[in-house]
Gaussian input, Z-matrix of N, CA and C with variables (Angstrom, degrees):
# hf/3-21g

backbone

0 1
 N
 C     1     B1
 C     2     B2     1     A1
 N     3     B3     2     A2     1     D1
 C     4     B4     3     A3     2     D2
 C     5     B5     4     A4     3     D3
 N     6     B6     5     A5     4     D4
 C     7     B7     6     A6     5     D5
 C     8     B8     7     A7     6     D6
 N     9     B9     8     A8     7     D7
 C    10    B10     9     A9     8     D8
 C    11    B11    10    A10     9     D9
 N    12    B12    11    A11    10    D10
 C    13    B13    12    A12    11    D11
 C    14    B14    13    A13    12    D12
 N    15    B15    14    A14    13    D13
 C    16    B16    15    A15    14    D14
 C    17    B17    16    A16    15    D15
 N    18    B18    17    A17    16    D16
 C    19    B19    18    A18    17    D17
 C    20    B20    19    A19    18    D18
 N    21    B21    20    A20    19    D19
 C    22    B22    21    A21    20    D20
 C    23    B23    22    A22    21    D21
 N    24    B24    23    A23    22    D22
 C    25    B25    24    A24    23    D23
 C    26    B26    25    A25    24    D24
 N    27    B27    26    A26    25    D25
 C    28    B28    27    A27    26    D26
 C    29    B29    28    A28    27    D27
 N    30    B30    29    A29    28    D28
 C    31    B31    30    A30    29    D29
 C    32    B32    31    A31    30    D30
 N    33    B33    32    A32    31    D31
 C    34    B34    33    A33    32    D32
 C    35    B35    34    A34    33    D33
 N    36    B36    35    A35    34    D34
 C    37    B37    36    A36    35    D35
 C    38    B38    37    A37    36    D36
 N    39    B39    38    A38    37    D37
 C    40    B40    39    A39    38    D38
 C    41    B41    40    A40    39    D39
 N    42    B42    41    A41    40    D40
 C    43    B43    42    A42    41    D41
 C    44    B44    43    A43    42    D42
 N    45    B45    44    A44    43    D43
 C    46    B46    45    A45    44    D44
 C    47    B47    46    A46    45    D45
 N    48    B48    47    A47    46    D46
 C    49    B49    48    A48    47    D47
 C    50    B50    49    A49    48    D48
 N    51    B51    50    A50    49    D49
 C    52    B52    51    A51    50    D50
 C    53    B53    52    A52    51    D51
 N    54    B54    53    A53    52    D52
 C    55    B55    54    A54    53    D53
 C    56    B56    55    A55    54    D54
 N    57    B57    56    A56    55    D55
 C    58    B58    57    A57    56    D56
 C    59    B59    58    A58    57    D57
 N    60    B60    59    A59    58    D58
 C    61    B61    60    A60    59    D59
 C    62    B62    61    A61    60    D60
 N    63    B63    62    A62    61    D61
 C    64    B64    63    A63    62    D62
 C    65    B65    64    A64    63    D63
 N    66    B66    65    A65    64    D64
 C    67    B67    66    A66    65    D65
 C    68    B68    67    A67    66    D66
 N    69    B69    68    A68    67    D67
 C    70    B70    69    A69    68    D68
 C    71    B71    70    A70    69    D69
 N    72    B72    71    A71    70    D70
 C    73    B73    72    A72    71    D71
 C    74    B74    73    A73    72    D72
 N    75    B75    74    A74    73    D73
 C    76    B76    75    A75    74    D74
 C    77    B77    76    A76    75    D75
 N    78    B78    77    A77    76    D76
 C    79    B79    78    A78    77    D77
 C    80    B80    79    A79    78    D78
 N    81    B81    80    A80    79    D79
 C    82    B82    81    A81    80    D80
 C    83    B83    82    A82    81    D81
 N    84    B84    83    A83    82    D82
 C    85    B85    84    A84    83    D83
 C    86    B86    85    A85    84    D84
 N    87    B87    86    A86    85    D85
 C    88    B88    87    A87    86    D86
 C    89    B89    88    A88    87    D87
 N    90    B90    89    A89    88    D88
 C    91    B91    90    A90    89    D89
 C    92    B92    91    A91    90    D90
 N    93    B93    92    A92    91    D91
 C    94    B94    93    A93    92    D92
 C    95    B95    94    A94    93    D93
 N    96    B96    95    A95    94    D94
 C    97    B97    96    A96    95    D95
 C    98    B98    97    A97    96    D96
 N    99    B99    98    A98    97    D97
 C   100   B100    99    A99    98    D98
 C   101   B101   100   A100    99    D99
 N   102   B102   101   A101   100   D100
 C   103   B103   102   A102   101   D101
 C   104   B104   103   A103   102   D102
 N   105   B105   104   A104   103   D103
 C   106   B106   105   A105   104   D104
 C   107   B107   106   A106   105   D105
 N   108   B108   107   A107   106   D106
 C   109   B109   108   A108   107   D107
 C   110   B110   109   A109   108   D108
 N   111   B111   110   A110   109   D109
 C   112   B112   111   A111   110   D110
 C   113   B113   112   A112   111   D111
 N   114   B114   113   A113   112   D112
 C   115   B115   114   A114   113   D113
 C   116   B116   115   A115   114   D114
 N   117   B117   116   A116   115   D115
 C   118   B118   117   A117   116   D116
 C   119   B119   118   A118   117   D117
 N   120   B120   119   A119   118   D118
 C   121   B121   120   A120   119   D119
 C   122   B122   121   A121   120   D120
 N   123   B123   122   A122   121   D121
 C   124   B124   123   A123   122   D122
 C   125   B125   124   A124   123   D123
 N   126   B126   125   A125   124   D124
 C   127   B127   126   A126   125   D125
 C   128   B128   127   A127   126   D126
 N   129   B129   128   A128   127   D127
 C   130   B130   129   A129   128   D128
 C   131   B131   130   A130   129   D129
 N   132   B132   131   A131   130   D130
 C   133   B133   132   A132   131   D131
 C   134   B134   133   A133   132   D132
 N   135   B135   134   A134   133   D133
 C   136   B136   135   A135   134   D134
 C   137   B137   136   A136   135   D135
 N   138   B138   137   A137   136   D136
 C   139   B139   138   A138   137   D137
 C   140   B140   139   A139   138   D138
 N   141   B141   140   A140   139   D139
 C   142   B142   141   A141   140   D140
 C   143   B143   142   A142   141   D141
 N   144   B144   143   A143   142   D142
 C   145   B145   144   A144   143   D143
 C   146   B146   145   A145   144   D144
 N   147   B147   146   A146   145   D145
 C   148   B148   147   A147   146   D146
 C   149   B149   148   A148   147   D147
 N   150   B150   149   A149   148   D148
 C   151   B151   150   A150   149   D149
 C   152   B152   151   A151   150   D150
 N   153   B153   152   A152   151   D151
 C   154   B154   153   A153   152   D152
 C   155   B155   154   A154   153   D153
 N   156   B156   155   A155   154   D154
 C   157   B157   156   A156   155   D155
 C   158   B158   157   A157   156   D156
 N   159   B159   158   A158   157   D157
 C   160   B160   159   A159   158   D158
 C   161   B161   160   A160   159   D159
 N   162   B162   161   A161   160   D160
 C   163   B163   162   A162   161   D161
 C   164   B164   163   A163   162   D162
 N   165   B165   164   A164   163   D163
 C   166   B166   165   A165   164   D164
 C   167   B167   166   A166   165   D165
 N   168   B168   167   A167   166   D166
 C   169   B169   168   A168   167   D167
 C   170   B170   169   A169   168   D168
 N   171   B171   170   A170   169   D169
 C   172   B172   171   A171   170   D170
 C   173   B173   172   A172   171   D171
 N   174   B174   173   A173   172   D172
 C   175   B175   174   A174   173   D173
 C   176   B176   175   A175   174   D174
 N   177   B177   176   A176   175   D175
 C   178   B178   177   A177   176   D176
 C   179   B179   178   A178   177   D177
 N   180   B180   179   A179   178   D178
 C   181   B181   180   A180   179   D179
 C   182   B182   181   A181   180   D180
 N   183   B183   182   A182   181   D181
 C   184   B184   183   A183   182   D182
 C   185   B185   184   A184   183   D183
 N   186   B186   185   A185   184   D184
 C   187   B187   186   A186   185   D185
 C   188   B188   187   A187   186   D186
 N   189   B189   188   A188   187   D187
 C   190   B190   189   A189   188   D188
 C   191   B191   190   A190   189   D189
 N   192   B192   191   A191   190   D190
 C   193   B193   192   A192   191   D191
 C   194   B194   193   A193   192   D192
 N   195   B195   194   A194   193   D193
 C   196   B196   195   A195   194   D194
 C   197   B197   196   A196   195   D195
 N   198   B198   197   A197   196   D196
 C   199   B199   198   A198   197   D197
 C   200   B200   199   A199   198   D198
 N   201   B201   200   A200   199   D199
 C   202   B202   201   A201   200   D200
 C   203   B203   202   A202   201   D201
 N   204   B204   203   A203   202   D202
 C   205   B205   204   A204   203   D203
 C   206   B206   205   A205   204   D204
 N   207   B207   206   A206   205   D205
 C   208   B208   207   A207   206   D206
 C   209   B209   208   A208   207   D207
 N   210   B210   209   A209   208   D208
 C   211   B211   210   A210   209   D209
 C   212   B212   211   A211   210   D210
 N   213   B213   212   A212   211   D211
 C   214   B214   213   A213   212   D212
 C   215   B215   214   A214   213   D213
 N   216   B216   215   A215   214   D214
 C   217   B217   216   A216   215   D215
 C   218   B218   217   A217   216   D216
 N   219   B219   218   A218   217   D217
 C   220   B220   219   A219   218   D218
 C   221   B221   220   A220   219   D219
 N   222   B222   221   A221   220   D220
 C   223   B223   222   A222   221   D221
 C   224   B224   223   A223   222   D222
 N   225   B225   224   A224   223   D223
 C   226   B226   225   A225   224   D224
 C   227   B227   226   A226   225   D225
 N   228   B228   227   A227   226   D226
 C   229   B229   228   A228   227   D227
 C   230   B230   229   A229   228   D228

   B1=1.4412
   B2=1.5276
   B3=1.3304
   B4=1.4603
   B5=1.5317
   B6=1.3420
   B7=1.4685
   B8=1.5248
   B9=1.3151
   B10=1.4604
   B11=1.5258
   B12=1.3152
   B13=1.4681
   B14=1.5273
   B15=1.3380
   B16=1.4608
   B17=1.5252
   B18=1.3312
   B19=1.4496
   B20=1.5128
   B21=1.3170
   B22=1.4538
   B23=1.5233
   B24=1.3211
   B25=1.4611
   B26=1.5284
   B27=1.3476
   B28=1.4593
   B29=1.5337
   B30=1.3375
   B31=1.4672
   B32=1.5298
   B33=1.3373
   B34=1.4679
   B35=1.5268
   B36=1.3210
   B37=1.4603
   B38=1.5270
   B39=1.2930
   B40=1.4698
   B41=1.5241
   B42=1.3306
   B43=1.4642
   B44=1.5243
   B45=1.3268
   B46=1.4534
   B47=1.5322
   B48=1.3005
   B49=1.4627
   B50=1.5244
   B51=1.3198
   B52=1.4586
   B53=1.5191
   B54=1.3249
   B55=1.4563
   B56=1.5279
   B57=1.3076
   B58=1.4678
   B59=1.5184
   B60=1.2916
   B61=1.4625
   B62=1.5281
   B63=1.3276
   B64=1.4586
   B65=1.5269
   B66=1.3240
   B67=1.4646
   B68=1.5210
   B69=1.3080
   B70=1.4728
   B71=1.5231
   B72=1.3298
   B73=1.4596
   B74=1.5342
   B75=1.3101
   B76=1.4585
   B77=1.5259
   B78=1.3230
   B79=1.4619
   B80=1.5257
   B81=1.3204
   B82=1.4593
   B83=1.5189
   B84=1.3194
   B85=1.4578
   B86=1.5233
   B87=1.3173
   B88=1.4627
   B89=1.5277
   B90=1.3230
   B91=1.4643
   B92=1.5212
   B93=1.3170
   B94=1.4630
   B95=1.5242
   B96=1.3358
   B97=1.4623
   B98=1.5253
   B99=1.3367
   B100=1.4679
   B101=1.5227
   B102=1.3178
   B103=1.4626
   B104=1.5253
   B105=1.3183
   B106=1.4620
   B107=1.5279
   B108=1.3334
   B109=1.4639
   B110=1.5208
   B111=1.3302
   B112=1.4629
   B113=1.5275
   B114=1.3188
   B115=1.4660
   B116=1.5227
   B117=1.3297
   B118=1.4601
   B119=1.5322
   B120=1.3338
   B121=1.4576
   B122=1.5257
   B123=1.3213
   B124=1.4631
   B125=1.5207
   B126=1.3140
   B127=1.4577
   B128=1.5228
   B129=1.3320
   B130=1.4599
   B131=1.5251
   B132=1.3143
   B133=1.4617
   B134=1.5236
   B135=1.3228
   B136=1.4645
   B137=1.5165
   B138=1.3283
   B139=1.4573
   B140=1.5269
   B141=1.3198
   B142=1.4661
   B143=1.5281
   B144=1.3152
   B145=1.4585
   B146=1.5255
   B147=1.3268
   B148=1.4674
   B149=1.5295
   B150=1.3358
   B151=1.4604
   B152=1.5256
   B153=1.3199
   B154=1.4627
   B155=1.5309
   B156=1.3154
   B157=1.4676
   B158=1.5307
   B159=1.3088
   B160=1.4613
   B161=1.5244
   B162=1.3342
   B163=1.4605
   B164=1.5266
   B165=1.2938
   B166=1.4691
   B167=1.5257
   B168=1.3144
   B169=1.4608
   B170=1.5179
   B171=1.3222
   B172=1.4695
   B173=1.5276
   B174=1.3141
   B175=1.4622
   B176=1.5259
   B177=1.3176
   B178=1.4594
   B179=1.5169
   B180=1.3024
   B181=1.4651
   B182=1.5284
   B183=1.3344
   B184=1.4664
   B185=1.5238
   B186=1.3230
   B187=1.4630
   B188=1.5284
   B189=1.3031
   B190=1.4687
   B191=1.5249
   B192=1.3260
   B193=1.4625
   B194=1.5185
   B195=1.3238
   B196=1.4544
   B197=1.5263
   B198=1.3054
   B199=1.4710
   B200=1.5241
   B201=1.3093
   B202=1.4486
   B203=1.5300
   B204=1.3217
   B205=1.4516
   B206=1.5220
   B207=1.3202
   B208=1.4562
   B209=1.5235
   B210=1.2926
   B211=1.4664
   B212=1.5233
   B213=1.3125
   B214=1.4665
   B215=1.5269
   B216=1.3146
   B217=1.4675
   B218=1.5155
   B219=1.3193
   B220=1.4578
   B221=1.5227
   B222=1.3001
   B223=1.4543
   B224=1.5240
   B225=1.3131
   B226=1.4776
   B227=1.5264
   B228=1.2984
   B229=1.4678
   B230=1.5050
   A1=110.88
   A2=116.15
   A3=118.92
   A4=111.64
   A5=117.84
   A6=120.46
   A7=110.72
   A8=117.05
   A9=120.85
   A10=110.44
   A11=116.26
   A12=120.12
   A13=110.60
   A14=116.99
   A15=119.70
   A16=111.34
   A17=117.22
   A18=120.48
   A19=112.13
   A20=117.11
   A21=120.32
   A22=112.62
   A23=116.32
   A24=120.14
   A25=112.05
   A26=117.45
   A27=121.05
   A28=111.27
   A29=115.55
   A30=119.44
   A31=108.90
   A32=118.87
   A33=120.63
   A34=113.99
   A35=118.46
   A36=120.94
   A37=111.88
   A38=117.72
   A39=121.22
   A40=112.60
   A41=117.76
   A42=120.31
   A43=111.67
   A44=117.25
   A45=121.41
   A46=111.47
   A47=117.61
   A48=120.13
   A49=112.89
   A50=117.00
   A51=119.98
   A52=111.53
   A53=117.22
   A54=121.22
   A55=112.16
   A56=118.11
   A57=120.99
   A58=112.04
   A59=117.02
   A60=121.11
   A61=111.81
   A62=117.42
   A63=119.84
   A64=111.74
   A65=119.19
   A66=121.07
   A67=112.62
   A68=117.20
   A69=119.94
   A70=112.29
   A71=118.14
   A72=121.93
   A73=108.34
   A74=116.80
   A75=122.53
   A76=112.36
   A77=117.35
   A78=120.28
   A79=110.91
   A80=116.89
   A81=119.79
   A82=111.50
   A83=117.85
   A84=120.16
   A85=110.85
   A86=116.72
   A87=121.03
   A88=110.31
   A89=117.11
   A90=121.22
   A91=110.27
   A92=117.22
   A93=120.68
   A94=110.61
   A95=118.25
   A96=120.58
   A97=110.95
   A98=117.09
   A99=120.52
   A100=110.96
   A101=117.53
   A102=120.65
   A103=110.09
   A104=117.10
   A105=120.71
   A106=111.87
   A107=117.38
   A108=120.72
   A109=110.55
   A110=117.97
   A111=121.03
   A112=111.92
   A113=117.19
   A114=120.40
   A115=112.14
   A116=118.74
   A117=121.41
   A118=110.58
   A119=116.96
   A120=120.92
   A121=111.08
   A122=116.71
   A123=119.73
   A124=110.77
   A125=117.77
   A126=121.10
   A127=111.73
   A128=116.22
   A129=119.55
   A130=111.39
   A131=117.11
   A132=120.62
   A133=110.58
   A134=117.36
   A135=120.86
   A136=111.33
   A137=117.25
   A138=121.33
   A139=111.08
   A140=117.00
   A141=120.67
   A142=110.02
   A143=117.93
   A144=121.56
   A145=110.99
   A146=117.28
   A147=120.79
   A148=110.40
   A149=117.93
   A150=120.51
   A151=111.69
   A152=117.20
   A153=120.53
   A154=110.15
   A155=117.66
   A156=121.17
   A157=110.33
   A158=117.48
   A159=121.92
   A160=110.42
   A161=117.08
   A162=120.38
   A163=110.90
   A164=117.16
   A165=121.43
   A166=110.29
   A167=117.87
   A168=121.89
   A169=111.20
   A170=116.88
   A171=120.48
   A172=110.60
   A173=117.52
   A174=121.12
   A175=110.58
   A176=117.40
   A177=119.73
   A178=111.50
   A179=117.30
   A180=120.04
   A181=111.16
   A182=117.33
   A183=120.78
   A184=110.75
   A185=116.98
   A186=119.95
   A187=114.38
   A188=118.20
   A189=119.18
   A190=110.62
   A191=116.13
   A192=121.09
   A193=112.35
   A194=117.44
   A195=119.86
   A196=111.83
   A197=118.11
   A198=120.52
   A199=111.47
   A200=117.01
   A201=120.48
   A202=112.07
   A203=117.51
   A204=120.84
   A205=112.86
   A206=118.67
   A207=120.56
   A208=112.08
   A209=116.93
   A210=121.18
   A211=111.20
   A212=116.95
   A213=124.47
   A214=112.32
   A215=115.59
   A216=121.17
   A217=107.38
   A218=117.22
   A219=121.48
   A220=112.79
   A221=118.67
   A222=121.38
   A223=108.92
   A224=115.63
   A225=119.68
   A226=110.76
   A227=117.62
   A228=120.40
   A229=110.58
   D1=-35.82
   D2=179.80
   D3=-65.80
   D4=-34.01
   D5=177.18
   D6=-64.03
   D7=-38.48
   D8=179.23
   D9=-65.68
   D10=-45.99
   D11=-179.06
   D12=-64.68
   D13=-44.40
   D14=178.77
   D15=-65.45
   D16=-35.51
   D17=177.41
   D18=-66.13
   D19=-35.83
   D20=178.87
   D21=-75.77
   D22=-37.21
   D23=-173.80
   D24=-89.90
   D25=-48.94
   D26=-171.57
   D27=-86.04
   D28=-67.31
   D29=-176.44
   D30=-158.67
   D31=140.53
   D32=-179.57
   D33=-63.19
   D34=-18.44
   D35=177.76
   D36=-60.41
   D37=-26.94
   D38=-177.65
   D39=-70.60
   D40=-9.49
   D41=174.15
   D42=-66.94
   D43=-19.05
   D44=-177.64
   D45=-62.21
   D46=-26.56
   D47=179.58
   D48=-69.16
   D49=-14.80
   D50=174.69
   D51=-69.58
   D52=-21.06
   D53=179.86
   D54=-73.45
   D55=-11.99
   D56=178.92
   D57=-70.27
   D58=-5.17
   D59=179.84
   D60=-66.38
   D61=-23.72
   D62=-179.27
   D63=-67.35
   D64=-14.25
   D65=179.94
   D66=-71.70
   D67=-8.55
   D68=177.90
   D69=-77.37
   D70=-18.71
   D71=-178.90
   D72=-77.74
   D73=127.71
   D74=-173.66
   D75=-63.38
   D76=-42.41
   D77=-178.35
   D78=-62.57
   D79=-37.44
   D80=179.28
   D81=-71.06
   D82=-31.88
   D83=175.43
   D84=-62.94
   D85=-38.95
   D86=178.85
   D87=-65.15
   D88=-41.08
   D89=179.50
   D90=-65.15
   D91=-43.22
   D92=179.86
   D93=-64.92
   D94=-38.79
   D95=176.51
   D96=-63.79
   D97=-40.07
   D98=179.70
   D99=-63.90
   D100=-37.96
   D101=178.14
   D102=-71.38
   D103=-41.63
   D104=-176.65
   D105=-67.32
   D106=-37.52
   D107=-179.30
   D108=-66.66
   D109=-38.33
   D110=-177.00
   D111=-99.85
   D112=31.16
   D113=-177.43
   D114=-64.80
   D115=-32.49
   D116=179.43
   D117=-65.75
   D118=-46.98
   D119=179.22
   D120=-64.82
   D121=-38.23
   D122=179.03
   D123=-68.70
   D124=-35.54
   D125=176.07
   D126=-64.46
   D127=-41.97
   D128=177.31
   D129=-65.78
   D130=-37.07
   D131=176.07
   D132=-63.20
   D133=-40.72
   D134=176.73
   D135=-64.01
   D136=-38.23
   D137=178.02
   D138=-64.56
   D139=-42.33
   D140=176.97
   D141=-62.58
   D142=-39.84
   D143=177.87
   D144=-62.05
   D145=-43.13
   D146=179.17
   D147=-64.58
   D148=-40.33
   D149=178.14
   D150=-64.28
   D151=-41.52
   D152=178.22
   D153=-63.83
   D154=-41.16
   D155=177.02
   D156=-62.19
   D157=-40.50
   D158=-179.85
   D159=-64.36
   D160=-47.00
   D161=178.90
   D162=-63.05
   D163=-39.94
   D164=177.95
   D165=-61.63
   D166=-40.17
   D167=178.15
   D168=-64.27
   D169=-43.45
   D170=179.65
   D171=-64.14
   D172=-45.38
   D173=179.94
   D174=-62.27
   D175=-43.06
   D176=177.82
   D177=-64.51
   D178=-39.46
   D179=179.71
   D180=-65.83
   D181=-35.37
   D182=179.75
   D183=-69.61
   D184=-44.33
   D185=-172.49
   D186=-89.02
   D187=-30.19
   D188=-179.53
   D189=-126.67
   D190=44.26
   D191=-178.57
   D192=-64.09
   D193=-26.57
   D194=-179.18
   D195=-64.20
   D196=-26.73
   D197=177.58
   D198=-72.94
   D199=-29.80
   D200=-179.39
   D201=-76.27
   D202=-29.80
   D203=-174.50
   D204=-72.74
   D205=-22.44
   D206=179.09
   D207=-68.27
   D208=-22.31
   D209=178.91
   D210=-101.14
   D211=28.17
   D212=-178.69
   D213=55.03
   D214=43.09
   D215=177.37
   D216=-110.00
   D217=107.90
   D218=-177.01
   D219=-99.40
   D220=-9.71
   D221=178.59
   D222=-148.07
   D223=172.30
   D224=179.58
   D225=-65.77
   D226=-32.37
   D227=-179.44
   D228=-65.62

């Protein structure tokens, strides 16, 4: 109830705390624990994804750089 009152009075962003109610479901607690335990492996997977995206950007810029220049893009940045 306090989240509702604060959301109405202070800022609507505070309504987001009402979404924490899903943590009462047992199956979702198990899923959250599984994600939290393997956070290191998931972080490394995200890092590999970012590196692959970076390499893909460089390769595209090398081979199809003429497409980027029409939009006043002179570098990868």
